[in-house]
Phi, psi and omega in degrees: 000153179279140183278145174233102186243152356280163178247138176219116181242131175249111184053038175088354180248159179307127186295331183290351176279351183233062183299330180296323179292320179292326176295321179297320178297315181293324185281322183272327181053036180243108180178187179213165185203172169220155181231139184209160174259133180248130179232119181051042176075016181225162180217150174276145176067030182301323178296325178290323178295320179287328173300317178297316181292322178297314181297316180297317180297319180295317185280322184273330186233354184060034186234148173285156179266128175278084188296323181297317180293314181298317181296322178297319179290327175294318177297319180299315180294318180297318179298317180295334181268004179089014175075358175230118185193168166262122188244144174229135178242114184247129176248127181212184179220115180296338180271005180293133180235117183298341178283338179226063189292344180269357182291140179292133180224156175282141183265134177257152181234119177253119177248123178241149177224127180231171180298137177290139176265148175296151179302132182292138181242332183295132182289140183269143169250118187237151175246147181277149173209151183280119177190138172238126179297131176292145182044061192293341182282351179251139174271081186264171186275004179279074189259004182308308184296330180297310182289327179295314180294324177294318179298317179297322177294317178299316180296335180270003176098007178259174179266334184190178180244145175245123184277137175230164189262009180190198181245152173076194187293338180280354181295141178253145178290136181247291182190171172273182183299310180226033182206156171267159180239143173230153179241150181241125181258009181099341180235332182202178182256135176247124179255126180297132174269114186195164178285077183238166170286120180276108187286155177295319179297319176303313182294322178292321177295320179298317178294319180294319178296321174300317184296329180260008171081028178267131180295144178219154174217144174242115184202162175299136179237116178285144176304325180296343179278349188308321183290345183277348180267156178277333184198166175215159181211156176252147181218128172208194185298340178279349180123204182250139180226128179293153175251125183270333183201144168236110186055235183273357181275123180255142177243136173283161177298143181229075183301330180294325177292314181298324177295318178296318180293323177295320178294320179294319181294337180277351185287313184294139181289156173272120185259128179300139178297000000 
């Protein structure tokens, strides 16, 4: 079938038919979401995405997730988009009132599908800045500081921002604005242990690296350690992107690392929506 993009479904119906609900989402900014790439009607780590949505629904709304309905709307959006797309599933409540935040409300589901972007290949130059994401274990819709810090980095001549938890040499690496970071020491991958959003792509890469026998460690990483690694990379739903510099630390190209990450990314199965 021919794709018609972008697609936006609210509880399975065209979202533009419910402008009041979309206004409520924009005004309250209280909700959670997950983002995934769909290929031929399937996605990697689908179980992890639903785990994330279940957790978000329980904490933000005290509600169970209707997985059958959500999955059906995801299939519907993917079919309308031609079965290949970048998908986002946002859960919010048009009846949410900040004056009565504990009141029980019905949960709405917005599923959007847009054209898939090719995996990013250009190496990023990032600058560090002090910031910790609020409620970091949830992928919530409070994204203002993420985009603000990235914009400030761009205006200063960088490609993105890397969050750290303090100032000076004692600062520890946390995460990027919308990505997790990993370091390569020439033998294995080191993942910073920090209060960050643990991304689905990060978790899939960790499982894939285990499957192909690549050593990994999860531990605190001081910003001052950046120069001791051979390479670094960013990972999110768009794929893996090499990092060329963190502040004054420059990294040479590491094709062997990118090959390992590509092999790891190919390990998890594609699960039908």
